[in-house]
C-alpha positions as CSV (number, residue, x, y, z in Angstrom):
1,M,-18.5,-1.5,-39.5
2,T,-14.8,-1.7,-40.1
3,E,-13.1,-4.7,-41.5
4,A,-11.1,-6.9,-39.1
5,V,-7.4,-6.5,-39.6
6,S,-5.5,-9.8,-39.5
7,R,-2.9,-10.0,-36.7
8,P,0.6,-11.1,-37.5
9,T,1.3,-14.7,-36.4
10,L,4.2,-16.6,-34.9
11,E,4.7,-18.1,-38.4
12,A,4.9,-14.7,-40.0
13,V,7.5,-13.5,-37.4
14,A,9.5,-16.8,-37.9
15,A,9.5,-16.2,-41.7
16,R,10.6,-12.6,-41.3
17,A,13.4,-13.5,-38.9
18,G,14.5,-16.7,-40.8
19,V,14.1,-18.9,-37.8
20,S,11.7,-21.7,-36.6
21,R,8.4,-21.1,-35.0
22,A,9.7,-22.8,-31.9
23,T,12.6,-20.3,-31.7
24,V,10.1,-17.3,-31.9
25,S,7.9,-18.9,-29.2
26,R,10.9,-19.2,-26.8
27,V,12.0,-15.6,-27.4
28,V,8.5,-14.1,-27.1
29,N,7.7,-16.1,-24.0
30,G,11.0,-15.4,-22.2
31,G,12.5,-18.9,-22.6
32,D,16.2,-19.7,-22.5
33,G,18.5,-21.4,-24.9
34,V,18.4,-19.0,-27.9
35,R,21.6,-17.4,-29.1
36,E,21.7,-13.6,-28.8
37,P,22.0,-13.0,-32.6
38,L,18.8,-15.0,-33.1
39,V,17.1,-13.2,-30.3
40,E,17.8,-9.9,-31.9
41,R,16.5,-11.0,-35.3
42,V,13.3,-12.2,-33.7
43,R,12.8,-9.0,-31.7
44,R,13.4,-6.9,-34.8
45,A,10.8,-9.0,-36.8
46,V,8.3,-8.6,-33.9
47,E,8.8,-4.9,-34.0
48,E,8.6,-4.6,-37.8
49,L,5.4,-6.7,-38.0
50,G,3.8,-5.3,-34.9
51,Y,3.3,-8.8,-33.5
52,V,1.4,-8.9,-30.1
53,P,1.7,-12.2,-28.2
54,N,-1.5,-14.1,-27.4
55,Q,-1.7,-13.7,-23.6
56,A,-3.7,-16.9,-23.1
57,A,-1.1,-18.9,-25.0
58,R,1.7,-17.2,-23.3
59,S,0.2,-18.0,-19.9
60,L,0.2,-21.7,-20.8
61,V,4.0,-21.5,-21.4
62,T,5.1,-19.1,-18.6
63,R,2.3,-19.9,-16.1
64,R,2.2,-16.2,-15.5
65,H,-0.7,-13.8,-16.2
66,D,1.3,-10.6,-15.9
67,A,-1.4,-9.2,-13.6
68,V,-1.4,-8.4,-9.9
69,A,-4.5,-7.8,-7.7
70,V,-4.4,-4.8,-5.4
71,V,-6.9,-5.4,-2.6
72,I,-7.9,-2.4,-0.5
73,A,-10.1,-3.2,2.5
74,E,-12.0,0.1,2.3
75,P,-15.1,1.4,0.4
76,E,-14.5,3.2,-2.8
77,T,-15.8,6.5,-1.3
78,R,-12.9,6.4,1.1
79,V,-10.3,5.2,-1.4
80,F,-10.9,7.9,-4.0
81,A,-11.2,10.7,-1.4
82,D,-8.0,9.9,0.6
83,P,-4.7,11.0,-1.1
84,F,-2.9,8.3,0.9
85,F,-4.4,5.6,-1.3
86,A,-3.6,7.6,-4.5
87,L,0.1,7.8,-3.5
88,Q,0.4,4.2,-2.6
89,L,-1.4,3.1,-5.8
90,R,1.0,5.4,-7.8
91,G,4.0,3.6,-6.3
92,I,2.5,0.2,-7.0
93,S,1.5,1.1,-10.6
94,K,5.0,2.5,-11.4
95,E,6.7,-0.7,-10.3
96,L,4.2,-3.0,-12.0
97,T,4.4,-1.0,-15.3
98,A,8.2,-1.2,-15.3
99,H,7.8,-5.0,-15.2
100,D,5.0,-5.1,-17.9
101,S,2.4,-6.2,-15.4
102,Q,-1.1,-5.0,-15.0
103,L,-2.8,-3.7,-11.9
104,V,-6.3,-5.1,-11.0
105,L,-8.0,-3.0,-8.4
106,L,-10.3,-4.8,-6.0
107,L,-12.3,-2.8,-3.3
108,T,-14.6,-4.0,-0.5
109,E,-17.8,-2.3,0.4
110,G,-19.6,-5.2,2.2
111,P,-19.7,-8.9,2.9
112,E,-20.7,-9.7,-0.7
113,D,-17.6,-8.0,-1.9
114,Y,-15.4,-10.2,0.2
115,A,-16.9,-13.2,-1.4
116,R,-16.4,-11.8,-4.8
117,V,-12.8,-10.9,-4.1
118,G,-12.2,-14.4,-2.7
119,R,-13.7,-16.0,-5.9
120,Y,-11.6,-13.8,-8.1
121,L,-8.3,-14.5,-6.4
122,A,-9.0,-18.2,-6.4
123,G,-9.9,-18.2,-10.1
124,G,-6.3,-18.0,-11.3
125,H,-6.7,-14.5,-12.9
126,V,-3.6,-13.0,-11.3
127,D,-0.1,-13.9,-10.3
128,G,-0.2,-12.4,-6.8
129,A,-1.9,-9.9,-4.6
130,L,-1.0,-6.7,-2.7
131,A,-3.4,-6.1,0.2
132,F,-3.5,-3.1,2.5
133,S,-5.7,-1.0,4.9
134,L,-6.7,-4.2,6.7
135,H,-8.7,-4.3,9.9
136,L,-8.2,-6.7,12.8
137,D,-11.4,-8.6,12.1
138,D,-10.9,-8.5,8.3
139,P,-11.8,-11.8,6.5
140,L,-9.5,-10.9,3.6
141,P,-6.3,-12.6,4.9
142,G,-8.2,-15.9,5.3
143,L,-9.7,-15.6,1.8
144,I,-6.2,-14.8,0.3
145,R,-4.8,-17.8,2.1
146,G,-7.6,-20.0,0.9
147,A,-7.0,-18.8,-2.7
148,G,-3.3,-19.8,-2.4
149,V,-2.2,-16.5,-3.9
150,P,1.3,-15.1,-3.2
151,T,0.7,-11.9,-1.2
152,V,2.6,-8.9,0.2
153,F,0.7,-6.8,2.8
154,G,0.8,-3.1,3.3
155,G,1.3,-2.4,7.0
156,R,2.2,-4.7,9.8
157,P,-0.5,-7.3,10.1
158,G,-2.4,-7.6,13.4
159,W,-1.9,-11.4,13.5
160,G,1.4,-13.3,13.9
161,D,3.2,-14.9,11.0
162,G,1.1,-16.0,8.1
163,P,-2.4,-14.8,7.3
164,R,-3.6,-16.4,10.5
165,G,-0.4,-17.3,12.3
166,D,0.8,-20.4,10.2
167,G,3.8,-19.1,8.3
168,P,5.8,-16.1,7.4
169,T,4.0,-12.9,6.3
170,V,5.7,-10.4,4.1
171,Y,4.8,-6.8,4.6
172,V,6.0,-3.2,4.0
173,D,5.4,-0.6,6.7
174,S,6.7,2.6,8.2
175,D,8.1,3.1,11.7
176,N,4.8,4.3,13.1
177,R,5.7,4.0,16.7
178,G,9.1,5.8,16.3
179,G,7.5,8.5,14.2
180,A,4.8,9.1,16.8
181,R,7.5,9.4,19.5
182,D,9.3,12.0,17.5
183,A,6.1,14.0,17.0
184,V,5.3,14.0,20.7
185,R,8.8,14.7,21.8
186,H,8.8,17.7,19.5
187,L,5.6,19.0,21.2
188,V,7.0,18.4,24.7
189,G,10.2,20.2,23.6
190,L,8.2,23.2,22.8
191,G,7.1,23.4,26.4
192,R,3.6,21.9,25.9
193,T,2.3,20.1,29.0
194,R,-1.3,19.1,28.0
195,V,-0.6,17.1,24.9
196,A,-3.6,15.3,23.4
197,H,-3.8,12.5,20.8
198,I,-6.4,11.9,18.1
199,T,-5.9,8.3,17.2
200,G,-6.7,6.5,14.0
201,P,-9.2,3.5,14.1
202,L,-7.8,1.2,16.7
203,D,-8.6,-1.9,14.7
204,Q,-5.7,-1.0,12.5
205,T,-2.1,-1.7,13.6
206,S,-0.8,1.7,12.3
207,A,-3.1,3.5,14.6
208,V,-2.3,1.2,17.5
209,D,1.5,1.7,16.9
210,R,1.1,5.5,16.8
211,L,-0.9,5.4,20.1
212,D,1.9,3.3,21.6
213,G,4.4,5.9,20.5
214,F,2.4,8.7,22.1
215,R,2.2,6.7,25.3
216,D,6.0,6.0,25.2
217,V,6.5,9.7,25.7
218,M,3.4,10.7,27.6
219,V,3.7,7.9,30.2
220,D,1.2,9.4,32.6
221,A,-1.1,11.0,30.0
222,D,-4.6,11.9,31.2
223,P,-6.9,9.3,29.5
224,R,-9.3,12.2,28.6
225,L,-6.6,13.5,26.3
226,I,-6.8,10.5,24.0
227,V,-9.8,10.4,21.6
228,E,-10.3,7.8,18.8
229,G,-10.6,9.1,15.3
230,D,-10.9,7.4,11.9
231,F,-8.2,8.9,9.7
232,T,-10.7,11.3,8.1
233,P,-11.1,15.1,8.4
234,A,-14.6,14.6,9.8
235,G,-13.2,12.3,12.4
236,G,-10.5,14.8,13.3
237,E,-13.2,17.5,13.8
238,R,-15.3,15.3,16.0
239,A,-12.3,14.3,18.1
240,M,-11.1,17.9,18.5
241,R,-14.5,19.0,19.7
242,V,-14.5,16.2,22.3
243,L,-11.0,17.2,23.5
244,L,-11.8,20.9,23.8
245,D,-15.0,20.1,25.7
246,R,-13.2,17.7,28.0
247,C,-10.0,19.6,28.5
248,P,-10.2,23.2,27.5
249,E,-6.6,23.7,28.7
250,V,-5.2,21.4,26.0
251,D,-2.1,23.1,24.4
252,A,-0.9,20.5,21.9
253,V,-2.4,17.8,19.7
254,F,-0.7,14.9,17.9
255,A,-3.1,13.6,15.2
256,A,-2.6,10.2,13.8
257,N,-2.7,11.4,10.2
258,D,-2.7,14.6,8.3
259,L,-6.4,14.4,7.4
260,S,-7.3,14.2,11.1
261,A,-5.0,17.1,11.8
262,A,-6.7,19.2,9.1
263,G,-10.0,18.5,10.7
264,A,-8.6,19.5,14.1
265,L,-7.3,22.7,12.7
266,R,-10.7,23.7,11.5
267,V,-12.3,23.2,14.9
268,L,-9.5,25.1,16.6
269,R,-10.2,28.1,14.3
270,E,-13.9,27.8,15.0
271,R,-13.2,27.9,18.8
272,G,-10.9,30.9,18.5
273,R,-7.7,29.0,19.4
274,R,-4.6,30.2,17.7
275,V,-2.2,27.7,16.2
276,P,0.5,27.3,17.3
277,E,0.3,30.1,19.9
278,D,-2.5,28.5,21.9
279,V,-2.5,24.9,20.6
280,A,0.4,23.3,18.6
281,V,-0.6,20.6,16.1
282,V,1.4,17.8,14.5
283,G,0.1,15.3,12.0
284,F,1.4,12.1,10.4
285,D,2.0,11.2,6.7
286,D,3.3,14.4,5.1
287,M,0.9,14.2,2.2
288,L,1.9,17.5,0.6
289,P,-1.5,18.8,-0.7
290,V,-2.9,18.3,2.8
291,A,0.1,19.3,4.9
292,E,1.2,22.3,2.9
293,G,-2.3,23.4,2.1
294,A,-3.3,23.5,5.8
295,D,-3.8,26.8,7.6
296,P,-1.2,27.1,9.1
297,P,1.0,24.6,7.1
298,L,1.2,21.4,9.1
299,T,4.2,20.1,11.0
300,T,4.0,16.3,10.5
301,V,5.8,13.0,10.4
302,R,6.8,12.1,6.9
303,Q,6.5,8.5,5.7
304,D,7.3,7.7,2.0
305,I,3.9,6.4,1.0
306,E,4.7,6.1,-2.7
307,E,7.9,4.2,-1.9
308,M,5.9,1.8,0.3
309,G,3.7,0.9,-2.7
310,R,6.7,0.5,-4.9
311,L,8.4,-1.8,-2.4
312,M,5.2,-3.9,-2.0
313,A,5.1,-4.5,-5.7
314,R,8.9,-5.1,-5.9
315,L,8.8,-7.7,-3.1
316,L,5.9,-9.6,-4.7
317,L,7.5,-9.6,-8.2
318,R,10.8,-10.8,-6.8
319,G,9.1,-13.6,-5.0
320,L,7.2,-14.6,-8.2
321,D,10.4,-14.6,-10.2
322,R,12.1,-16.7,-7.5
323,R,9.3,-19.2,-7.6
324,G,9.3,-19.3,-11.3
325,R,13.0,-20.3,-11.3
326,D,12.2,-23.2,-9.0
327,E,9.1,-24.5,-10.7
328,D,9.2,-27.9,-9.0
329,A,9.4,-26.5,-5.4
330,D,6.2,-26.7,-3.4
331,P,6.1,-23.5,-1.3
332,G,3.7,-25.0,1.2
333,P,1.1,-23.1,3.3
334,G,1.9,-19.5,4.0
335,K,5.1,-19.6,1.9
336,G,3.6,-18.7,-1.5
337,L,6.5,-16.3,-2.3
338,G,9.0,-19.2,-2.5
339,G,11.8,-18.3,-0.2
340,A,10.0,-15.1,0.6
341,P,11.9,-11.9,1.0
342,S,12.0,-10.2,4.3
343,S,9.5,-7.6,5.4
344,V,10.5,-3.9,5.2
345,V,10.0,-1.1,7.8
346,L,10.8,2.3,6.3
347,P,12.1,5.1,8.5
348,T,10.1,8.3,9.2
349,T,11.1,11.9,9.5
350,L,9.6,14.9,11.4
351,I,9.0,17.8,9.0
352,R,8.6,21.1,10.8
353,R,6.2,23.8,9.5
354,A,4.2,26.5,11.1
355,S,1.6,24.5,13.1
356,A,4.1,23.4,15.8
């Protein structure tokens, strides 16, 4: 056993800095009304003594926990296998770390997990939540609303304003529909006439928006050329096999994400179809390990996934700061960010490589 080492106290910091305990408390907890020379003396004493604020006591003063829940409506097998989530989490983590806030990751495998997440959010453990990869029938928005937790969503929600249509919803998304149009126009511009689409799961708005972008260009598309996938390589493989069996003359494929496109490329090789000579392929996301590692390297629509995560965290933290400056204001239902910032839709860019 090792002996417990006594932690420096507020009183010790006050004695070192030559100020009152109350002055140290205001400086440590971010309060106002302390002259800058005293602030510097306190900070120097904190550093010299290695003082670490008691988080529970600090929360009583600031009413902040310096923690944000990141809720992903997917099982852990999907989250840890898909680089999309790693990129988004990296952006979130960078922004939270820069503001000395902790990331608490919550995943959902089944109904019991939804109840657990709802209890956790309602328990006052975090300052706010970031939620993404939601599905249209997902109970999470209702649970979040019931918990009264300020929230920013990743992706355009499938409901109106508010978690269920009763107030403004703040979200960060990419121009999925416009990016899909660019992808399909590129394929048409190559002279392809039998352009197919492998969708994402159509209970997610990103997949619906990309399908709409496909249809904007391919107005009279043969319904047999549209097959639903699930944003996974295996889903892309299954969809590509269906397409080739239905329409052997297909000469181009727009896949709703890079992983689906990678699966489609594997099936095309198996069937002896040359890419891009026989079939041109375009994906969506531009996740570099997937797109550049594909054979051939994948033409795709770039969305800045890491920046999406960073912006989600930034919008939430700004809203929390705004709410903290107006402590007496009651945000009301659906307005938990207190004068909530506007949603953001990021532009996309077509990145041309060898597959199309």
